[in-house]
C-alpha positions as CSV (number, residue, x, y, z in Angstrom):
1,M,111.9,97.4,100.5
2,R,110.2,100.6,101.4
3,Y,106.4,100.9,101.8
4,A,104.0,103.8,101.7
5,V,100.6,103.4,103.4
6,P,98.3,106.3,102.6
7,G,95.6,106.3,105.2
8,T,95.9,107.0,109.0
9,G,92.8,105.1,110.0
10,E,92.8,101.7,111.8
11,V,93.4,99.8,108.6
12,G,96.4,101.9,107.6
13,R,98.0,101.9,111.0
14,T,97.5,98.2,111.4
15,L,99.1,97.4,108.0
16,A,101.9,99.9,108.5
17,G,102.6,98.6,112.0
18,R,102.9,95.0,110.8
19,L,105.2,96.0,107.9
20,V,107.5,97.8,110.4
21,E,107.5,94.6,112.5
22,L,108.6,92.7,109.5
23,G,111.6,95.0,109.1
24,Y,110.5,97.3,106.4
25,E,110.8,101.1,106.1
26,V,107.3,102.5,106.2
27,T,105.8,105.9,105.7
28,L,102.3,106.5,106.9
29,G,100.8,109.1,104.5
30,A,98.3,111.8,105.3
31,R,97.0,114.9,103.6
32,A,98.9,117.2,105.9
33,K,102.5,116.8,106.9
34,D,101.8,117.6,110.5
35,N,98.9,115.1,110.8
36,P,98.9,114.2,114.6
37,V,97.8,110.6,114.1
38,A,100.5,109.8,111.7
39,R,103.2,111.5,113.8
40,E,102.1,109.7,116.9
41,W,102.1,106.4,115.1
42,A,105.6,107.0,113.8
43,T,106.9,107.9,117.2
44,V,105.4,104.8,118.8
45,A,106.3,102.4,116.0
46,G,110.0,103.2,116.1
47,G,112.9,104.0,113.9
48,R,111.7,102.4,110.6
49,A,108.4,104.3,110.8
50,H,107.9,107.7,109.3
51,A,105.1,110.1,108.8
52,G,104.6,112.3,105.7
53,T,102.2,113.6,103.1
54,F,100.6,111.3,100.6
55,A,103.2,112.6,98.0
56,E,106.2,112.2,100.4
57,A,105.1,108.7,101.3
58,A,104.7,107.5,97.7
59,A,107.9,109.2,96.5
60,A,109.9,107.4,99.1
61,A,108.3,103.9,98.5
62,D,108.9,100.9,96.3
63,V,105.3,99.7,97.1
64,V,102.2,101.7,97.9
65,V,99.4,100.2,99.9
66,N,96.2,102.2,99.5
67,A,94.4,102.1,102.9
68,V,92.2,105.2,102.6
69,G,88.4,104.7,102.0
70,G,87.4,103.6,98.6
71,R,85.3,106.7,97.9
72,V,88.3,109.0,98.5
73,A,91.0,106.7,97.1
74,L,91.3,108.5,93.8
75,A,91.7,111.9,95.4
76,A,94.3,110.6,97.8
77,L,96.3,109.0,95.1
78,R,96.1,112.1,92.9
79,A,97.6,113.9,95.9
80,A,100.3,111.3,96.0
81,G,101.1,112.1,92.4
82,A,101.0,109.9,89.3
83,E,104.8,110.4,88.9
84,N,105.3,108.8,92.4
85,L,103.1,105.8,91.4
86,D,104.4,105.0,87.9
87,G,105.9,101.5,87.7
88,K,105.2,100.7,91.3
89,V,103.1,97.9,92.8
90,L,99.9,99.6,94.2
91,V,98.0,97.4,96.6
92,D,94.4,98.4,97.0
93,V,92.7,97.2,100.1
94,S,89.8,99.7,100.1
95,N,86.1,99.3,99.8
96,P,83.6,101.8,98.2
97,L,81.6,102.0,101.4
98,A,79.3,104.7,102.8
99,V,76.4,104.6,105.2
100,E,73.5,106.6,103.9
101,E,70.2,106.9,105.9
102,G,71.3,104.0,108.0
103,E,71.9,101.7,105.0
104,V,75.2,100.4,103.6
105,R,75.8,101.7,100.1
106,L,78.5,100.8,97.6
107,D,79.6,103.2,94.9
108,P,80.9,102.2,92.4
109,V,79.2,98.8,92.3
110,E,78.5,96.0,89.8
111,S,79.5,97.8,86.6
112,D,82.8,99.2,88.0
113,S,85.1,99.1,91.1
114,V,87.6,101.1,93.0
115,G,90.3,98.8,91.8
116,E,89.5,99.4,88.2
117,R,89.1,103.2,88.7
118,I,92.6,103.3,90.2
119,Q,94.1,101.3,87.4
120,R,92.4,103.6,84.7
121,E,93.5,106.7,86.5
122,F,97.1,105.5,87.0
123,P,97.7,103.2,84.0
124,H,101.4,102.9,84.7
125,A,100.9,101.7,88.3
126,R,100.7,98.0,88.9
127,V,97.4,97.7,90.8
128,V,96.6,94.6,92.8
129,K,93.3,94.3,94.7
130,T,93.5,92.2,97.8
131,L,92.8,92.0,101.6
132,N,89.5,94.0,101.3
133,T,87.4,91.0,102.3
134,V,88.7,90.7,105.9
135,N,89.1,92.9,109.0
136,C,92.4,94.6,109.3
137,R,93.6,92.5,112.2
138,V,92.9,89.3,110.2
139,M,94.7,90.9,107.2
140,V,98.0,90.7,109.2
141,D,97.2,87.7,111.4
142,P,95.1,85.1,109.6
143,G,95.6,82.8,112.5
144,R,92.9,84.7,114.4
145,V,90.4,82.7,112.3
146,P,90.7,78.9,112.4
147,G,90.5,76.8,109.3
148,E,91.5,77.0,105.6
149,H,89.9,80.4,104.9
150,N,90.8,82.3,101.8
151,L,92.0,85.6,100.4
152,F,91.7,86.8,96.8
153,V,94.0,88.8,94.5
154,C,93.3,90.3,91.1
155,G,95.2,92.6,88.8
156,E,96.6,92.9,85.3
157,D,100.3,92.4,86.1
158,D,101.2,88.8,87.0
159,G,104.6,89.9,88.4
160,A,102.9,92.4,90.7
161,K,100.5,89.7,91.9
162,D,103.4,87.4,92.6
163,Q,105.1,90.1,94.7
164,V,101.9,90.8,96.6
165,R,101.4,87.0,97.3
166,E,104.9,87.0,98.8
167,L,103.9,89.8,101.1
168,L,100.7,88.0,102.1
169,G,102.9,85.0,102.9
170,E,104.9,87.2,105.3
171,F,101.6,88.2,106.9
172,G,100.9,84.5,107.4
173,W,98.7,83.6,104.5
174,P,99.7,80.2,102.9
175,A,100.1,80.4,99.2
176,E,97.4,77.8,98.5
177,R,94.8,79.9,100.4
178,V,95.3,83.0,98.2
179,L,93.1,82.6,95.1
180,D,94.0,84.5,91.9
181,L,90.8,85.8,90.3
182,G,92.4,87.1,87.2
183,G,92.4,90.7,85.9
184,I,91.4,93.8,87.8
185,R,87.8,93.6,86.7
186,A,87.4,90.9,89.3
187,A,87.6,93.7,91.9
188,R,83.9,94.3,91.3
189,A,83.2,90.9,92.8
190,V,85.3,91.1,95.8
191,E,84.2,94.7,96.6
192,M,80.6,93.5,96.5
193,L,81.3,91.0,99.3
194,L,81.3,93.9,101.7
195,P,77.5,93.9,102.5
196,L,77.8,90.1,103.3
197,W,80.8,90.9,105.6
198,I,78.8,93.6,107.4
199,T,75.8,91.3,107.8
200,L,78.1,88.5,109.3
201,F,79.7,91.0,111.6
202,G,76.3,91.9,112.9
203,R,75.4,88.2,113.4
204,F,78.7,87.3,115.1
205,G,79.3,90.5,117.0
206,H,83.0,90.5,116.2
207,A,85.3,90.6,113.1
208,D,87.4,87.5,113.5
209,F,85.8,85.5,110.7
210,N,86.4,84.9,107.0
211,V,85.0,82.8,104.1
212,E,86.5,79.5,103.0
213,V,86.1,78.3,99.3
214,R,85.8,74.6,98.9
215,R,85.9,72.9,95.5
216,A,85.8,69.4,94.2
217,R,89.3,67.9,93.4
């Protein structure tokens, strides 16, 4: 299995690095082929790690993991090329975050989501929203947080969600702790958890936390 991870920030590098550790071929995608961050990451991560443009990364991959910011996700994926996304599982871990005048803002919010916008723009991609409710280190190492805390997945393609759940299992997430919220419209709800996450981060002073959903049996 070959992965593309568009996004050279901490989230992208963390996910890409864990995928390499799991034995996958991974291309970290950037706007420019000679992006120094991507090239340095590929050099340090070893022989299965590569750097390339968004389009090169997507073309070489079986699965694309969108790790750019939610507000620039569509532009990055357009640069990757619809023809390089068609038929592929596209995992969206982004949030529509911006800080404006010292306040956290989400756009889109409530009546739309980044996950839905990606699915509309690329109707032949198999979009699955997940992982956006935890810090990137917790994404790939849930044991950093004790207890039976949860992740969420949503998307229109059940087969794609099954494939993503298998990957989450490789990251260390037990299947029973990954809650399927249904279609991609549920991305609105999980993206709106971000202000709560930021508030908790301010309260705790670190990012090693998550939510646990308990329900009556």
